[in-house]
C-alpha positions as CSV (number, residue, x, y, z in Angstrom):
1,M,3.6,-68.6,29.6
2,S,3.7,-68.5,33.4
3,S,2.1,-70.2,36.4
4,V,1.5,-69.1,39.9
5,E,1.9,-71.1,43.1
6,T,0.5,-70.2,46.5
7,V,3.4,-70.8,49.0
8,S,1.7,-69.4,52.1
9,A,-1.0,-66.8,53.1
10,L,0.8,-64.0,51.4
11,E,3.7,-65.7,49.6
12,R,3.5,-66.6,45.9
13,R,5.8,-68.1,43.4
14,I,5.7,-67.4,39.6
15,N,7.3,-69.9,37.2
16,A,8.1,-68.6,33.8
17,S,10.6,-68.5,31.0
18,I,12.4,-66.0,28.9
19,P,13.4,-66.6,25.2
20,Q,17.1,-66.2,24.6
21,Q,16.2,-64.1,21.5
22,A,14.8,-61.4,23.8
23,I,18.2,-61.3,25.7
24,R,20.6,-61.4,22.7
25,G,19.3,-58.1,21.2
26,E,19.8,-56.3,24.5
27,V,23.3,-57.8,24.9
28,S,24.3,-56.4,21.5
29,N,23.0,-53.0,22.3
30,R,24.9,-53.0,25.6
31,L,28.1,-54.0,24.0
32,K,27.8,-51.1,21.5
33,K,27.3,-48.7,24.4
34,I,30.3,-50.1,26.3
35,G,32.5,-50.0,23.2
36,R,32.1,-46.2,22.9
37,N,34.2,-45.6,26.0
38,A,35.9,-49.0,26.7
39,K,39.7,-49.0,27.1
40,I,41.4,-52.1,25.7
41,A,45.1,-52.1,25.0
42,G,45.9,-51.8,21.3
43,F,42.5,-50.3,20.4
44,R,41.1,-46.8,20.4
45,P,37.8,-46.2,22.2
46,G,34.9,-46.6,19.7
47,K,37.1,-48.7,17.3
48,I,37.2,-52.0,19.2
49,P,36.1,-55.0,17.1
50,P,32.8,-56.6,18.2
51,K,34.5,-60.0,18.9
52,I,37.1,-58.4,21.1
53,L,34.4,-56.4,23.0
54,E,32.5,-59.6,23.5
55,Q,35.5,-61.4,24.9
56,H,36.1,-58.7,27.5
57,Y,32.5,-57.6,28.3
58,G,30.2,-60.2,27.0
59,A,29.6,-61.9,30.3
60,Q,28.9,-58.6,32.0
61,A,26.5,-57.5,29.2
62,H,24.7,-60.8,29.3
63,Q,24.2,-60.7,33.1
64,E,22.8,-57.2,33.0
65,A,20.5,-58.0,30.0
66,L,19.3,-61.1,31.8
67,G,18.6,-59.2,35.0
68,E,16.5,-56.6,33.1
69,A,14.7,-59.4,31.2
70,L,13.8,-61.1,34.5
71,Q,12.4,-57.9,35.9
72,R,10.4,-57.2,32.7
73,S,9.1,-60.8,32.5
74,F,8.1,-60.9,36.2
75,A,6.3,-57.5,35.9
76,E,4.3,-58.8,32.9
77,A,3.4,-62.1,34.7
78,A,2.4,-60.3,37.9
79,Q,0.1,-57.9,35.9
80,L,-1.3,-60.8,33.8
81,N,-2.3,-62.6,37.0
82,N,-3.6,-59.5,38.8
83,L,-1.0,-59.8,41.6
84,R,-0.3,-56.8,43.9
85,V,3.4,-57.4,44.7
86,A,4.7,-56.3,48.1
87,G,8.4,-55.7,48.2
88,Y,10.9,-57.3,45.8
89,P,10.9,-60.8,44.3
90,K,13.6,-63.3,44.9
91,F,14.7,-64.8,41.6
92,D,16.0,-68.4,41.1
93,I,17.2,-69.3,37.6
94,K,16.5,-73.0,36.9
95,T,18.2,-73.3,33.5
96,Q,21.9,-74.3,33.9
97,D,23.0,-73.2,30.5
98,L,22.4,-69.4,30.2
99,N,22.8,-69.7,26.4
100,A,19.8,-72.0,26.1
101,D,16.9,-71.0,23.8
102,Q,14.7,-70.7,26.9
103,I,15.8,-69.4,30.3
104,E,13.4,-70.8,33.0
105,Y,13.1,-69.1,36.3
106,C,11.0,-68.8,39.4
107,A,10.3,-65.7,41.4
108,T,9.2,-65.9,45.0
109,F,7.5,-62.8,46.5
110,E,4.7,-61.6,48.8
111,V,1.4,-59.9,47.8
112,Y,-0.5,-57.2,49.6
113,P,-3.2,-58.7,51.9
114,E,-6.9,-58.1,51.8
115,V,-7.6,-55.8,54.7
116,V,-10.3,-57.4,56.8
117,M,-11.8,-55.2,59.5
118,G,-13.8,-56.6,62.4
119,D,-16.8,-55.0,64.0
120,I,-15.6,-51.5,64.9
121,G,-19.0,-50.8,66.4
122,S,-18.2,-53.2,69.2
123,E,-15.0,-51.3,70.2
124,T,-14.9,-48.6,72.8
125,L,-13.1,-45.4,72.1
126,E,-12.4,-42.6,74.7
127,R,-12.4,-39.1,73.2
128,I,-10.7,-36.5,75.4
129,S,-11.5,-32.8,75.6
130,F,-10.2,-29.7,77.4
131,E,-11.4,-26.1,77.6
132,L,-8.7,-23.5,78.0
133,S,-9.3,-20.8,80.7
134,S,-7.6,-17.7,82.1
135,V,-6.1,-19.9,84.8
136,E,-3.9,-21.8,82.4
137,V,-2.8,-18.5,80.7
138,A,-1.9,-16.9,84.1
139,N,0.0,-20.1,85.1
140,T,1.9,-20.1,81.8
141,I,3.0,-16.5,82.3
142,A,4.1,-17.3,85.8
143,T,6.1,-20.2,84.5
144,L,7.7,-18.0,81.9
145,R,8.7,-15.5,84.6
146,K,10.2,-18.3,86.7
147,Q,12.3,-19.4,83.7
148,R,13.7,-15.9,83.3
149,A,14.3,-15.3,87.0
150,T,17.6,-13.9,88.2
151,Y,19.0,-14.9,91.6
152,E,20.2,-12.8,94.6
153,T,22.1,-14.0,97.6
154,V,20.1,-14.3,100.8
155,T,21.1,-15.2,104.4
156,R,18.0,-17.1,105.3
157,A,17.4,-20.9,105.2
158,A,16.9,-22.5,101.8
159,Q,13.3,-22.9,100.6
160,A,11.5,-24.0,97.4
161,D,12.5,-22.1,94.2
162,D,15.8,-21.0,95.7
163,Q,19.1,-21.8,93.9
164,V,21.6,-23.5,96.1
165,K,25.2,-24.4,95.7
166,I,26.5,-27.5,97.5
167,D,29.4,-29.9,97.9
168,F,28.1,-33.5,98.4
169,T,29.5,-36.9,99.0
170,G,27.4,-40.1,98.8
171,K,28.6,-43.4,100.2
172,L,27.3,-46.9,99.7
173,N,28.6,-49.4,102.3
174,G,31.2,-46.8,103.3
175,E,32.5,-46.3,99.8
176,I,31.9,-43.3,97.5
177,F,29.8,-44.6,94.5
178,Q,30.2,-43.5,90.9
179,G,28.6,-40.1,90.4
180,G,28.2,-39.7,94.2
181,E,30.5,-36.7,94.7
182,A,30.5,-33.1,93.4
183,K,31.9,-29.7,94.4
184,D,30.1,-26.3,94.1
185,Y,27.1,-28.1,92.5
186,P,24.2,-25.6,91.7
187,F,20.5,-26.5,91.3
188,V,17.1,-25.0,92.0
189,L,15.0,-26.5,94.8
190,G,11.8,-27.8,93.3
191,A,13.0,-27.9,89.7
192,G,13.1,-31.7,89.7
193,R,16.8,-31.9,88.9
194,M,17.5,-33.9,92.1
195,L,15.5,-36.6,93.8
196,P,12.7,-35.3,96.1
197,E,14.2,-36.9,99.2
198,F,17.6,-35.2,98.5
199,E,15.9,-31.8,98.0
200,A,13.9,-32.3,101.2
201,A,17.1,-32.8,103.2
202,I,18.6,-29.6,101.7
203,T,15.5,-27.5,102.4
204,G,15.9,-25.5,105.6
205,M,19.7,-25.5,105.6
206,K,21.7,-22.2,105.7
207,A,24.9,-21.2,104.0
208,G,27.9,-22.7,105.9
209,E,26.0,-25.7,107.3
210,T,27.0,-29.3,106.8
211,K,24.5,-32.2,107.2
212,S,24.6,-36.0,106.9
213,F,21.5,-38.1,106.1
214,D,20.5,-41.5,104.8
215,M,18.5,-41.9,101.6
216,T,17.1,-44.9,99.7
217,F,17.3,-44.6,95.9
218,P,14.2,-45.7,93.9
219,E,14.2,-49.2,92.5
220,T,13.9,-47.6,89.0
221,Y,16.8,-45.3,89.4
222,H,19.0,-45.2,86.3
223,G,22.2,-45.8,88.3
224,K,22.0,-49.6,88.8
225,D,24.8,-49.6,91.4
226,V,22.6,-47.7,93.9
227,A,19.0,-48.4,92.6
228,G,16.9,-49.5,95.6
229,K,19.8,-49.2,98.0
230,L,20.4,-47.1,101.2
231,V,23.2,-44.6,100.9
232,T,24.6,-41.9,103.2
233,F,25.1,-38.4,102.0
234,T,27.1,-35.6,103.5
235,V,26.2,-32.1,102.2
236,T,27.8,-28.7,102.7
237,L,25.7,-25.8,101.7
238,H,27.8,-22.9,100.3
239,G,25.1,-20.4,99.3
240,V,21.4,-19.7,99.0
241,E,20.0,-17.4,96.2
242,A,16.4,-16.3,96.1
243,P,14.7,-15.9,92.7
244,K,13.8,-12.4,91.5
245,L,11.1,-12.5,88.9
246,P,11.1,-10.1,86.0
247,E,8.4,-7.4,85.9
248,L,5.5,-7.8,83.6
249,D,6.6,-5.0,81.3
250,N,7.5,-4.5,77.7
251,A,11.0,-5.9,78.2
252,F,9.5,-9.2,79.5
253,A,7.0,-9.3,76.6
254,E,9.8,-8.9,74.1
255,S,11.8,-11.7,75.9
256,V,9.0,-14.1,75.3
257,G,8.6,-13.2,71.6
258,I,5.8,-10.6,71.6
259,E,6.2,-8.5,68.5
260,G,7.2,-5.0,69.4
261,G,7.5,-5.9,73.1
262,D,3.9,-4.7,73.7
263,V,2.9,-6.0,77.1
264,T,-0.7,-5.4,76.4
265,K,-0.6,-8.2,73.8
266,L,0.9,-10.7,76.3
267,D,-2.3,-12.4,77.5
268,G,-3.7,-12.6,74.0
269,E,-0.6,-14.0,72.4
270,I,-0.1,-16.6,75.2
271,R,-3.7,-17.7,74.9
272,T,-3.4,-18.1,71.2
273,N,-0.3,-20.1,71.4
274,L,-1.7,-22.3,74.3
275,Q,-4.9,-22.9,72.4
276,R,-2.9,-24.0,69.3
277,E,-0.9,-26.4,71.5
278,V,-4.0,-27.7,73.3
279,E,-5.7,-28.4,70.0
280,R,-2.6,-30.1,68.6
281,R,-2.3,-32.4,71.7
282,L,-6.0,-33.2,71.7
283,K,-5.8,-34.1,68.1
284,V,-2.8,-36.3,68.6
285,R,-4.2,-38.2,71.6
286,N,-7.6,-38.7,70.0
287,K,-6.0,-39.9,66.8
288,E,-3.9,-42.4,68.7
289,A,-7.0,-43.7,70.4
290,A,-8.8,-44.1,67.1
291,L,-5.9,-45.8,65.4
292,D,-5.5,-48.2,68.3
293,V,-9.2,-49.2,67.8
294,L,-8.5,-49.8,64.1
295,L,-5.5,-51.9,64.8
296,K,-7.4,-54.0,67.4
297,A,-10.3,-54.6,64.9
298,A,-8.1,-55.4,61.9
299,K,-7.5,-59.1,61.1
300,F,-5.0,-59.8,58.4
301,D,-1.3,-60.8,57.9
302,V,1.3,-58.2,57.1
303,P,3.9,-58.7,54.4
304,K,7.3,-59.5,55.9
305,A,9.1,-57.6,53.1
306,L,7.3,-54.4,54.0
307,V,8.1,-54.9,57.7
308,E,11.7,-55.5,57.0
309,W,11.9,-52.4,54.8
310,E,10.2,-50.2,57.5
311,T,12.5,-51.7,60.2
312,R,15.6,-50.6,58.2
313,N,14.0,-47.2,57.7
314,L,13.4,-46.8,61.4
315,M,17.0,-48.0,62.2
316,Q,18.4,-45.4,59.7
317,Q,16.3,-42.6,61.2
318,T,17.3,-43.5,64.7
319,A,21.0,-43.7,63.8
320,Q,20.9,-40.3,62.1
321,E,19.1,-38.8,65.1
322,M,21.7,-40.2,67.5
323,Q,24.5,-39.0,65.3
324,S,23.1,-35.5,65.2
325,R,23.3,-35.5,69.0
326,G,27.0,-36.2,68.9
327,M,27.0,-40.0,69.3
328,K,29.5,-42.0,67.2
329,M,27.4,-44.5,65.2
330,A,30.2,-45.9,63.1
331,D,31.1,-48.4,65.9
332,M,27.6,-49.0,67.1
333,A,25.1,-51.5,65.5
334,L,21.4,-51.1,66.3
335,P,19.6,-54.4,66.8
336,P,16.8,-54.7,64.2
337,E,14.6,-56.5,66.8
338,L,14.3,-53.2,68.7
339,F,12.3,-51.8,65.8
340,T,10.4,-54.8,64.4
341,E,7.2,-54.3,66.5
342,R,6.9,-50.6,65.8
343,A,7.6,-51.3,62.1
344,E,4.9,-53.9,61.9
345,K,2.4,-51.6,63.5
346,R,3.3,-48.8,61.1
347,V,3.0,-51.0,58.1
348,K,-0.3,-52.4,59.3
349,L,-1.7,-49.0,60.0
350,G,-0.7,-47.8,56.5
351,L,-2.5,-50.6,54.9
352,I,-5.6,-50.0,57.0
353,L,-5.7,-46.3,56.3
354,A,-5.3,-46.8,52.6
355,D,-8.0,-49.4,52.5
356,L,-10.5,-47.3,54.5
357,A,-9.8,-44.2,52.5
358,Q,-10.6,-46.0,49.3
359,K,-13.7,-47.9,50.5
360,H,-15.3,-45.0,52.4
361,D,-14.2,-42.0,50.3
362,L,-12.1,-40.6,53.1
363,N,-9.3,-39.1,51.0
364,A,-8.2,-35.5,51.7
365,K,-10.3,-32.8,50.1
366,P,-8.4,-29.7,48.6
367,E,-10.1,-27.3,51.1
368,Q,-9.0,-29.5,54.0
369,V,-5.4,-29.5,52.8
370,R,-5.5,-25.7,52.3
371,A,-6.9,-25.1,55.8
372,L,-4.2,-27.3,57.4
373,V,-1.4,-25.5,55.5
374,E,-2.8,-22.1,56.4
375,D,-3.1,-23.1,60.1
376,Y,0.5,-24.3,60.2
377,A,1.7,-21.2,58.5
378,Q,0.3,-18.9,61.2
379,S,3.2,-19.8,63.5
380,F,5.6,-18.1,61.1
381,D,6.4,-14.4,60.5
382,Q,5.4,-14.6,56.9
383,P,2.5,-17.0,56.6
384,E,1.9,-16.3,52.9
385,D,5.4,-17.4,52.0
386,V,5.0,-20.6,53.9
387,V,1.8,-21.4,52.1
388,R,3.4,-20.8,48.7
389,W,6.4,-23.0,49.7
390,F,4.1,-25.9,50.5
391,Y,2.2,-25.7,47.2
392,A,5.5,-25.4,45.3
393,N,6.8,-28.7,47.0
394,P,4.6,-31.7,46.1
395,S,6.4,-34.0,48.6
396,Q,5.7,-31.6,51.5
397,L,2.1,-31.1,50.4
398,Q,1.7,-34.9,50.3
399,E,2.5,-35.0,54.0
400,I,-0.3,-32.5,54.7
401,E,-2.7,-34.5,52.5
402,N,-1.9,-37.6,54.5
403,L,-2.6,-35.7,57.7
404,A,-6.0,-34.6,56.3
405,Q,-6.8,-38.1,55.3
406,E,-5.9,-39.4,58.8
407,E,-8.3,-36.8,60.3
408,N,-11.1,-38.0,58.0
409,I,-10.5,-41.6,59.1
410,V,-10.3,-40.6,62.8
411,T,-13.7,-38.8,62.5
412,W,-15.2,-41.8,60.7
413,T,-13.8,-44.3,63.3
414,M,-15.2,-42.2,66.2
415,A,-18.6,-42.3,64.5
416,Q,-18.5,-46.1,64.1
417,A,-17.1,-47.0,67.6
418,K,-18.7,-46.7,71.0
419,T,-17.2,-43.3,71.7
420,T,-17.2,-41.9,75.3
421,D,-16.2,-38.3,76.2
422,K,-13.7,-37.4,79.0
423,V,-12.6,-34.0,80.1
424,V,-9.0,-34.0,81.1
425,S,-6.9,-31.5,83.2
426,F,-4.4,-29.2,81.7
427,N,-1.5,-31.0,83.4
428,E,-2.7,-34.4,82.2
429,L,-3.0,-33.1,78.6
430,M,0.5,-31.5,78.7
431,G,2.0,-34.6,80.4
432,S,3.2,-32.7,83.4
């Protein structure tokens, strides 16, 4: 028999008992398995008397058997009471004598919440759009040419897009500050590597010239010692190199990945790749807007156990990412509170999406999954192999099914909410 207590909105407590008889049989089985390989002085493995085995391993076998019995008993009680358990239960054994005929225990745990959605129809959702034109294609080709430019020494004054080489010394209150000094430092004017005010002071200088100027660092500058403060720079310009753009020929086409280096395919390939990226970014931005509406409309508590699990998951992912970039994580502890808010949002969204998919039949359809896989495969040299790989890997295909389900939910949400349309610029869409 078991009983259920409501501790809080999502927390429950099951009180139940386990008959000792159910544990004893499992203890005996465990001791037999242990005896096959156990090493006890004076006895050969497999020939150890049961009483000797029990003296050495009885407590261990009983503890393991009791643990399994607790899990089994809890699962049965949860199923009997129609409880959807979130996370793992915390067991508390009430019986002092573990050899008693009945072992009483309680298990405290959380249950999944009932997802309650507010009036989505009262929420406003902005859906963005963008139509790719030949202007963006031409600008992208121009950018690719700039990225592959070579530089030639010139004797004129430095101007935008030139590569310059300088010595500089920066002083705060008459003292050189950390990071405020360099020799033969190269950078391209207009590339954004240096602060605009610094670049403006260099522009117009010629090789061999030295110049001093004052500059105030932005309040948000990453170097806290100089953020928001006035410093004095002395700069010597050693050389000016003008960019020489590559010709629009087969060699250039090959350098940007055009198969066979056919320059006649350049515009078409760039347009195709840009269109794919535009569609991806539009999809991501509109999905985020729709999911934010769902989060705003949802009214329910989130299980702490799931948030804690997701927090640990995010911490582990971040640590692995930082380690892959060369950071030593062994001596660095990531504070869990940095990830809690994002973890709670992800858990809440997961519960919302699962609930909406079930209630409104928004699960992924096979043809949707196939279309997404084939679209993704187009960016590879052998698309057919990529498609086969997905369908041979259930876990990878599950990710695509989740994406398709999200698309269905986004479409459904936009149909429910007060959706307005906004055309954005290319730079706004690309975040530049």
